PDB file of N, CA, C and O in Angstrom:
ATOM      1  N   UNK A   1      -1.490   8.909 -13.186  1.00  0.00           N
ATOM      2  CA  UNK A   1      -0.837   7.930 -12.345  1.00  0.00           C
ATOM      3  C   UNK A   1      -1.854   6.848 -12.021  1.00  0.00           C
ATOM      4  O   UNK A   1      -2.975   7.142 -11.606  1.00  0.00           O
ATOM      5  N   UNK A   2      -1.462   5.614 -12.209  1.00  0.00           N
ATOM      6  CA  UNK A   2      -2.330   4.483 -11.893  1.00  0.00           C
ATOM      7  C   UNK A   2      -1.626   3.597 -10.870  1.00  0.00           C
ATOM      8  O   UNK A   2      -0.551   3.054 -11.121  1.00  0.00           O
ATOM      9  N   UNK A   3      -2.265   3.470  -9.710  1.00  0.00           N
ATOM     10  CA  UNK A   3      -1.725   2.635  -8.638  1.00  0.00           C
ATOM     11  C   UNK A   3      -2.869   1.777  -8.116  1.00  0.00           C
ATOM     12  O   UNK A   3      -3.948   2.290  -7.818  1.00  0.00           O
ATOM     13  N   UNK A   4      -2.639   0.490  -8.006  1.00  0.00           N
ATOM     14  CA  UNK A   4      -3.655  -0.382  -7.434  1.00  0.00           C
ATOM     15  C   UNK A   4      -3.849  -0.036  -5.960  1.00  0.00           C
ATOM     16  O   UNK A   4      -2.901   0.336  -5.270  1.00  0.00           O
ATOM     17  N   UNK A   5      -5.055  -0.161  -5.499  1.00  0.00           N
ATOM     18  CA  UNK A   5      -5.397   0.171  -4.117  1.00  0.00           C
ATOM     19  C   UNK A   5      -4.529  -0.608  -3.126  1.00  0.00           C
ATOM     20  O   UNK A   5      -4.062  -0.042  -2.138  1.00  0.00           O
ATOM     21  N   UNK A   6      -4.313  -1.890  -3.381  1.00  0.00           N
ATOM     22  CA  UNK A   6      -3.513  -2.731  -2.486  1.00  0.00           C
ATOM     23  C   UNK A   6      -2.072  -2.241  -2.414  1.00  0.00           C
ATOM     24  O   UNK A   6      -1.481  -2.197  -1.335  1.00  0.00           O
ATOM     25  N   UNK A   7      -1.504  -1.870  -3.571  1.00  0.00           N
ATOM     26  CA  UNK A   7      -0.124  -1.391  -3.625  1.00  0.00           C
ATOM     27  C   UNK A   7       0.010  -0.085  -2.852  1.00  0.00           C
ATOM     28  O   UNK A   7       0.950   0.088  -2.076  1.00  0.00           O
ATOM     29  N   UNK A   8      -0.929   0.834  -3.065  1.00  0.00           N
ATOM     30  CA  UNK A   8      -0.894   2.117  -2.351  1.00  0.00           C
ATOM     31  C   UNK A   8      -1.067   1.911  -0.852  1.00  0.00           C
ATOM     32  O   UNK A   8      -0.378   2.549  -0.056  1.00  0.00           O
ATOM     33  N   UNK A   9      -1.969   1.039  -0.465  1.00  0.00           N
ATOM     34  CA  UNK A   9      -2.200   0.762   0.949  1.00  0.00           C
ATOM     35  C   UNK A   9      -0.941   0.210   1.614  1.00  0.00           C
ATOM     36  O   UNK A   9      -0.586   0.631   2.715  1.00  0.00           O
ATOM     37  N   UNK A  10      -0.268  -0.724   0.956  1.00  0.00           N
ATOM     38  CA  UNK A  10       0.966  -1.296   1.506  1.00  0.00           C
ATOM     39  C   UNK A  10       2.059  -0.238   1.653  1.00  0.00           C
ATOM     40  O   UNK A  10       2.757  -0.195   2.666  1.00  0.00           O
ATOM     41  N   UNK A  11       2.202   0.613   0.637  1.00  0.00           N
ATOM     42  CA  UNK A  11       3.220   1.668   0.683  1.00  0.00           C
ATOM     43  C   UNK A  11       2.927   2.662   1.799  1.00  0.00           C
ATOM     44  O   UNK A  11       3.834   3.047   2.538  1.00  0.00           O
ATOM     45  N   UNK A  12       1.680   3.080   1.927  1.00  0.00           N
ATOM     46  CA  UNK A  12       1.333   4.051   2.963  1.00  0.00           C
ATOM     47  C   UNK A  12       1.474   3.469   4.361  1.00  0.00           C
ATOM     48  O   UNK A  12       1.774   4.202   5.304  1.00  0.00           O
ATOM     49  N   UNK A  13       1.267   2.185   4.510  1.00  0.00           N
ATOM     50  CA  UNK A  13       1.461   1.551   5.814  1.00  0.00           C
ATOM     51  C   UNK A  13       2.932   1.635   6.226  1.00  0.00           C
ATOM     52  O   UNK A  13       3.236   1.934   7.380  1.00  0.00           O
ATOM     53  N   UNK A  14       3.841   1.373   5.290  1.00  0.00           N
ATOM     54  CA  UNK A  14       5.276   1.448   5.569  1.00  0.00           C
ATOM     55  C   UNK A  14       5.691   2.893   5.821  1.00  0.00           C
ATOM     56  O   UNK A  14       6.370   3.181   6.807  1.00  0.00           O
ATOM     57  N   UNK A  15       5.287   3.802   4.938  1.00  0.00           N
ATOM     58  CA  UNK A  15       5.699   5.203   5.056  1.00  0.00           C
ATOM     59  C   UNK A  15       5.056   5.891   6.258  1.00  0.00           C
ATOM     60  O   UNK A  15       5.633   6.822   6.820  1.00  0.00           O
ATOM     61  N   UNK A  16       3.888   5.448   6.647  1.00  0.00           N
ATOM     62  CA  UNK A  16       3.195   6.041   7.784  1.00  0.00           C
ATOM     63  C   UNK A  16       3.957   5.895   9.087  1.00  0.00           C
ATOM     64  O   UNK A  16       3.747   6.674  10.017  1.00  0.00           O
ATOM     65  N   UNK A  17       4.832   4.918   9.168  1.00  0.00           N
ATOM     66  CA  UNK A  17       5.644   4.726  10.380  1.00  0.00           C
ATOM     67  C   UNK A  17       6.728   5.786  10.503  1.00  0.00           C
ATOM     68  O   UNK A  17       7.255   6.014  11.592  1.00  0.00           O
ATOM     69  N   UNK A  18       7.063   6.436   9.387  1.00  0.00           N
ATOM     70  CA  UNK A  18       8.119   7.441   9.379  1.00  0.00           C
ATOM     71  C   UNK A  18       7.544   8.842   9.528  1.00  0.00           C
ATOM     72  O   UNK A  18       8.168   9.703  10.148  1.00  0.00           O
ATOM     73  N   UNK A  19       6.372   9.080   8.972  1.00  0.00           N
ATOM     74  CA  UNK A  19       5.768  10.415   8.984  1.00  0.00           C
ATOM     75  C   UNK A  19       5.459  10.836  10.414  1.00  0.00           C
ATOM     76  O   UNK A  19       4.868  10.080  11.185  1.00  0.00           O
ATOM     77  N   UNK A  20       5.864  12.045  10.750  1.00  0.00           N
ATOM     78  CA  UNK A  20       5.626  12.605  12.087  1.00  0.00           C
ATOM     79  C   UNK A  20       4.364  13.458  12.044  1.00  0.00           C
ATOM     80  O   UNK A  20       4.365  14.527  11.434  1.00  0.00           O
ATOM     81  N   UNK A  21       3.309  13.011  12.671  1.00  0.00           N
ATOM     82  CA  UNK A  21       2.032  13.721  12.599  1.00  0.00           C
ATOM     83  C   UNK A  21       1.963  14.921  13.535  1.00  0.00           C
ATOM     84  O   UNK A  21       1.020  15.708  13.448  1.00  0.00           O
ATOM     85  N   UNK A  22       2.936  15.080  14.428  1.00  0.00           N
ATOM     86  CA  UNK A  22       2.902  16.194  15.369  1.00  0.00           C
ATOM     87  C   UNK A  22       3.864  17.319  15.009  1.00  0.00           C
ATOM     88  O   UNK A  22       3.883  18.353  15.677  1.00  0.00           O
ATOM     89  N   UNK A  23       4.655  17.132  13.969  1.00  0.00           N
ATOM     90  CA  UNK A  23       5.644  18.147  13.591  1.00  0.00           C
ATOM     91  C   UNK A  23       4.974  19.344  12.917  1.00  0.00           C
ATOM     92  O   UNK A  23       4.049  19.165  12.125  1.00  0.00           O
ATOM     93  N   UNK A  24       5.430  20.562  13.220  1.00  0.00           N
ATOM     94  CA  UNK A  24       4.904  21.736  12.529  1.00  0.00           C
ATOM     95  C   UNK A  24       5.500  21.901  11.123  1.00  0.00           C
ATOM     96  O   UNK A  24       5.032  22.738  10.351  1.00  0.00           O
ATOM     97  N   UNK A  25       6.516  21.117  10.790  1.00  0.00           N
ATOM     98  CA  UNK A  25       7.171  21.203   9.487  1.00  0.00           C
ATOM     99  C   UNK A  25       6.409  20.326   8.492  1.00  0.00           C
ATOM    100  O   UNK A  25       6.313  19.112   8.675  1.00  0.00           O
ATOM    101  N   UNK A  26       5.866  20.947   7.438  1.00  0.00           N
ATOM    102  CA  UNK A  26       5.029  20.228   6.476  1.00  0.00           C
ATOM    103  C   UNK A  26       5.748  19.048   5.826  1.00  0.00           C
ATOM    104  O   UNK A  26       5.133  18.014   5.563  1.00  0.00           O
ATOM    105  N   UNK A  27       7.044  19.197   5.566  1.00  0.00           N
ATOM    106  CA  UNK A  27       7.821  18.130   4.941  1.00  0.00           C
ATOM    107  C   UNK A  27       7.795  16.844   5.761  1.00  0.00           C
ATOM    108  O   UNK A  27       7.811  15.750   5.197  1.00  0.00           O
ATOM    109  N   UNK A  28       7.756  16.964   7.070  1.00  0.00           N
ATOM    110  CA  UNK A  28       7.781  15.794   7.946  1.00  0.00           C
ATOM    111  C   UNK A  28       6.399  15.169   8.130  1.00  0.00           C
ATOM    112  O   UNK A  28       6.278  14.120   8.763  1.00  0.00           O
ATOM    113  N   UNK A  29       5.355  15.800   7.586  1.00  0.00           N
ATOM    114  CA  UNK A  29       3.988  15.315   7.728  1.00  0.00           C
ATOM    115  C   UNK A  29       3.434  14.745   6.424  1.00  0.00           C
ATOM    116  O   UNK A  29       2.246  14.432   6.357  1.00  0.00           O
ATOM    117  N   UNK A  30       4.248  14.604   5.405  1.00  0.00           N
ATOM    118  CA  UNK A  30       3.713  14.268   4.091  1.00  0.00           C
ATOM    119  C   UNK A  30       4.466  13.119   3.432  1.00  0.00           C
ATOM    120  O   UNK A  30       5.545  12.718   3.867  1.00  0.00           O
ATOM    121  N   UNK A  31       3.861  12.612   2.375  1.00  0.00           N
ATOM    122  CA  UNK A  31       4.469  11.592   1.523  1.00  0.00           C
ATOM    123  C   UNK A  31       4.668  12.234   0.157  1.00  0.00           C
ATOM    124  O   UNK A  31       3.764  12.890  -0.361  1.00  0.00           O
ATOM    125  N   UNK A  32       5.840  12.050  -0.422  1.00  0.00           N
ATOM    126  CA  UNK A  32       6.157  12.622  -1.729  1.00  0.00           C
ATOM    127  C   UNK A  32       6.143  11.510  -2.769  1.00  0.00           C
ATOM    128  O   UNK A  32       6.722  10.444  -2.556  1.00  0.00           O
ATOM    129  N   UNK A  33       5.484  11.760  -3.889  1.00  0.00           N
ATOM    130  CA  UNK A  33       5.443  10.824  -5.008  1.00  0.00           C
ATOM    131  C   UNK A  33       6.225  11.425  -6.161  1.00  0.00           C
ATOM    132  O   UNK A  33       5.958  12.553  -6.576  1.00  0.00           O
ATOM    133  N   UNK A  34       7.193  10.674  -6.681  1.00  0.00           N
ATOM    134  CA  UNK A  34       8.020  11.115  -7.804  1.00  0.00           C
ATOM    135  C   UNK A  34       8.038   9.972  -8.816  1.00  0.00           C
ATOM    136  O   UNK A  34       8.227   8.809  -8.457  1.00  0.00           O
ATOM    137  N   UNK A  35       7.840  10.321 -10.078  1.00  0.00           N
ATOM    138  CA  UNK A  35       7.865   9.256 -11.062  1.00  0.00           C
ATOM    139  C   UNK A  35       7.890   9.733 -12.488  1.00  0.00           C
ATOM    140  O   UNK A  35       7.715  10.916 -12.782  1.00  0.00           O
ATOM    141  N   UNK A  36       8.112   8.778 -13.367  1.00  0.00           N
ATOM    142  CA  UNK A  36       8.051   8.991 -14.805  1.00  0.00           C
ATOM    143  C   UNK A  36       7.587   7.676 -15.420  1.00  0.00           C
ATOM    144  O   UNK A  36       7.102   6.795 -14.710  1.00  0.00           O
ATOM    145  N   UNK A  37       7.732   7.538 -16.732  1.00  0.00           N
ATOM    146  CA  UNK A  37       7.242   6.317 -17.389  1.00  0.00           C
ATOM    147  C   UNK A  37       7.979   5.068 -16.941  1.00  0.00           C
ATOM    148  O   UNK A  37       7.514   3.964 -17.224  1.00  0.00           O
ATOM    149  N   UNK A  38       9.100   5.190 -16.262  1.00  0.00           N
ATOM    150  CA  UNK A  38       9.870   4.032 -15.793  1.00  0.00           C
ATOM    151  C   UNK A  38       9.445   3.533 -14.416  1.00  0.00           C
ATOM    152  O   UNK A  38       9.816   2.424 -14.031  1.00  0.00           O
ATOM    153  N   UNK A  39       8.679   4.321 -13.665  1.00  0.00           N
ATOM    154  CA  UNK A  39       8.239   3.886 -12.349  1.00  0.00           C
ATOM    155  C   UNK A  39       7.917   5.048 -11.433  1.00  0.00           C
ATOM    156  O   UNK A  39       8.145   6.209 -11.772  1.00  0.00           O
ATOM    157  N   UNK A  40       7.382   4.720 -10.266  1.00  0.00           N
ATOM    158  CA  UNK A  40       6.977   5.718  -9.276  1.00  0.00           C
ATOM    159  C   UNK A  40       7.592   5.355  -7.932  1.00  0.00           C
ATOM    160  O   UNK A  40       7.596   4.192  -7.530  1.00  0.00           O
ATOM    161  N   UNK A  41       8.113   6.371  -7.242  1.00  0.00           N
ATOM    162  CA  UNK A  41       8.668   6.218  -5.898  1.00  0.00           C
ATOM    163  C   UNK A  41       7.845   7.056  -4.935  1.00  0.00           C
ATOM    164  O   UNK A  41       7.462   8.181  -5.256  1.00  0.00           O
ATOM    165  N   UNK A  42       7.573   6.515  -3.763  1.00  0.00           N
ATOM    166  CA  UNK A  42       6.928   7.260  -2.693  1.00  0.00           C
ATOM    167  C   UNK A  42       7.940   7.380  -1.564  1.00  0.00           C
ATOM    168  O   UNK A  42       8.598   6.403  -1.205  1.00  0.00           O
ATOM    169  N   UNK A  43       8.064   8.599  -0.994  1.00  0.00           N
ATOM    170  CA  UNK A  43       9.071   8.837   0.041  1.00  0.00           C
ATOM    171  C   UNK A  43       8.462   9.586   1.219  1.00  0.00           C
ATOM    172  O   UNK A  43       7.522  10.365   1.061  1.00  0.00           O
ATOM    173  N   UNK A  44       9.013   9.338   2.395  1.00  0.00           N
ATOM    174  CA  UNK A  44       8.625  10.068   3.599  1.00  0.00           C
ATOM    175  C   UNK A  44       9.855  10.217   4.479  1.00  0.00           C
ATOM    176  O   UNK A  44      10.777   9.404   4.418  1.00  0.00           O
ATOM    177  N   UNK A  45       9.860  11.268   5.300  1.00  0.00           N
ATOM    178  CA  UNK A  45      10.970  11.502   6.217  1.00  0.00           C
ATOM    179  C   UNK A  45      10.441  12.019   7.549  1.00  0.00           C
ATOM    180  O   UNK A  45       9.372  12.625   7.621  1.00  0.00           O
ATOM    181  N   UNK A  46      11.209  11.769   8.591  1.00  0.00           N
ATOM    182  CA  UNK A  46      10.896  12.341   9.901  1.00  0.00           C
ATOM    183  C   UNK A  46      11.948  13.366  10.296  1.00  0.00           C
ATOM    184  O   UNK A  46      11.988  13.813  11.442  1.00  0.00           O
ATOM    185  N   UNK A  47      12.795  13.735   9.348  1.00  0.00           N
ATOM    186  CA  UNK A  47      13.856  14.686   9.620  1.00  0.00           C
ATOM    187  C   UNK A  47      15.173  14.030   9.939  1.00  0.00           C
ATOM    188  O   UNK A  47      16.224  14.661   9.829  1.00  0.00           O
ATOM    189  N   UNK A  48      15.133  12.764  10.337  1.00  0.00           N
ATOM    190  CA  UNK A  48      16.343  12.021  10.662  1.00  0.00           C
ATOM    191  C   UNK A  48      16.595  10.950   9.611  1.00  0.00           C
ATOM    192  O   UNK A  48      17.699  10.831   9.081  1.00  0.00           O
ATOM    193  N   UNK A  49      15.565  10.175   9.317  1.00  0.00           N
ATOM    194  CA  UNK A  49      15.709   9.137   8.309  1.00  0.00           C
ATOM    195  C   UNK A  49      14.666   9.324   7.211  1.00  0.00           C
ATOM    196  O   UNK A  49      13.604   9.906   7.435  1.00  0.00           O
ATOM    197  N   UNK A  50      14.987   8.824   6.031  1.00  0.00           N
ATOM    198  CA  UNK A  50      14.086   8.885   4.888  1.00  0.00           C
ATOM    199  C   UNK A  50      13.841   7.467   4.406  1.00  0.00           C
ATOM    200  O   UNK A  50      14.769   6.666   4.289  1.00  0.00           O
ATOM    201  N   UNK A  51      12.580   7.168   4.128  1.00  0.00           N
ATOM    202  CA  UNK A  51      12.206   5.866   3.602  1.00  0.00           C
ATOM    203  C   UNK A  51      11.629   6.072   2.212  1.00  0.00           C
ATOM    204  O   UNK A  51      10.823   6.975   1.991  1.00  0.00           O
ATOM    205  N   UNK A  52      12.048   5.229   1.279  1.00  0.00           N
ATOM    206  CA  UNK A  52      11.586   5.309  -0.101  1.00  0.00           C
ATOM    207  C   UNK A  52      11.055   3.943  -0.516  1.00  0.00           C
ATOM    208  O   UNK A  52      11.690   2.917  -0.273  1.00  0.00           O
ATOM    209  N   UNK A  53       9.877   3.943  -1.148  1.00  0.00           N
ATOM    210  CA  UNK A  53       9.247   2.714  -1.601  1.00  0.00           C
ATOM    211  C   UNK A  53       9.026   2.827  -3.106  1.00  0.00           C
ATOM    212  O   UNK A  53       8.457   3.812  -3.577  1.00  0.00           O
ATOM    213  N   UNK A  54       9.468   1.828  -3.862  1.00  0.00           N
ATOM    214  CA  UNK A  54       9.210   1.798  -5.302  1.00  0.00           C
ATOM    215  C   UNK A  54       7.877   1.089  -5.514  1.00  0.00           C
ATOM    216  O   UNK A  54       7.694  -0.053  -5.092  1.00  0.00           O
ATOM    217  N   UNK A  55       6.956   1.775  -6.170  1.00  0.00           N
ATOM    218  CA  UNK A  55       5.609   1.240  -6.362  1.00  0.00           C
ATOM    219  C   UNK A  55       5.487   0.477  -7.666  1.00  0.00           C
ATOM    220  O   UNK A  55       6.119   0.821  -8.665  1.00  0.00           O
ATOM    221  N   UNK A  56       4.678  -0.550  -7.646  1.00  0.00           N
ATOM    222  CA  UNK A  56       4.329  -1.285  -8.853  1.00  0.00           C
ATOM    223  C   UNK A  56       3.178  -0.515  -9.506  1.00  0.00           C
ATOM    224  O   UNK A  56       2.014  -0.899  -9.395  1.00  0.00           O
ATOM    225  N   UNK A  57       3.530   0.582 -10.190  1.00  0.00           N
ATOM    226  CA  UNK A  57       2.547   1.484 -10.777  1.00  0.00           C
ATOM    227  C   UNK A  57       3.178   2.183 -11.961  1.00  0.00           C
ATOM    228  O   UNK A  57       4.369   2.018 -12.226  1.00  0.00           O
ATOM    229  N   UNK A  58       2.376   2.967 -12.678  1.00  0.00           N
ATOM    230  CA  UNK A  58       2.931   3.690 -13.819  1.00  0.00           C
ATOM    231  C   UNK A  58       2.237   5.030 -13.999  1.00  0.00           C
ATOM    232  O   UNK A  58       1.142   5.264 -13.488  1.00  0.00           O
ATOM    233  N   UNK A  59       2.901   5.889 -14.734  1.00  0.00           N
ATOM    234  CA  UNK A  59       2.354   7.184 -15.096  1.00  0.00           C
ATOM    235  C   UNK A  59       2.821   7.503 -16.515  1.00  0.00           C
ATOM    236  O   UNK A  59       3.895   7.070 -16.930  1.00  0.00           O
ATOM    237  N   UNK A  60       2.030   8.246 -17.241  1.00  0.00           N
ATOM    238  CA  UNK A  60       2.378   8.592 -18.610  1.00  0.00           C
ATOM    239  C   UNK A  60       3.245   9.859 -18.684  1.00  0.00           C
ATOM    240  O   UNK A  60       3.916  10.101 -19.687  1.00  0.00           O
ATOM    241  N   UNK A  61       3.225  10.654 -17.623  1.00  0.00           N
ATOM    242  CA  UNK A  61       4.006  11.886 -17.588  1.00  0.00           C
ATOM    243  C   UNK A  61       4.829  11.920 -16.304  1.00  0.00           C
ATOM    244  O   UNK A  61       4.610  11.112 -15.402  1.00  0.00           O
ATOM    245  N   UNK A  62       5.769  12.849 -16.223  1.00  0.00           N
ATOM    246  CA  UNK A  62       6.543  13.001 -14.991  1.00  0.00           C
ATOM    247  C   UNK A  62       5.651  13.601 -13.917  1.00  0.00           C
ATOM    248  O   UNK A  62       4.852  14.500 -14.183  1.00  0.00           O
ATOM    249  N   UNK A  63       5.799  13.086 -12.685  1.00  0.00           N
ATOM    250  CA  UNK A  63       5.047  13.602 -11.555  1.00  0.00           C
ATOM    251  C   UNK A  63       6.002  13.914 -10.423  1.00  0.00           C
ATOM    252  O   UNK A  63       7.062  13.299 -10.305  1.00  0.00           O
ATOM    253  N   UNK A  64       5.630  14.856  -9.604  1.00  0.00           N
ATOM    254  CA  UNK A  64       6.368  15.190  -8.379  1.00  0.00           C
ATOM    255  C   UNK A  64       5.409  15.943  -7.480  1.00  0.00           C
ATOM    256  O   UNK A  64       5.239  17.155  -7.612  1.00  0.00           O
ATOM    257  N   UNK A  65       4.782  15.216  -6.561  1.00  0.00           N
ATOM    258  CA  UNK A  65       3.846  15.864  -5.631  1.00  0.00           C
ATOM    259  C   UNK A  65       3.875  15.184  -4.289  1.00  0.00           C
ATOM    260  O   UNK A  65       3.155  15.588  -3.376  1.00  0.00           O
TER     261      UNK A  65
END
């Protein structure tokens, strides 16, 4: 996966507003990256709403982490 530092920083700034740092549920404390050769999406949730950002990045294989 190749993501420019500026692109990742912008995405994490947006997603960081949704991530709940005090929740005991791991899903609510993390950012998920999903992608294939067509593009990469980063997602975060607080249990109520989910935010998804499409990154200007690429990967040669499918990813989900």
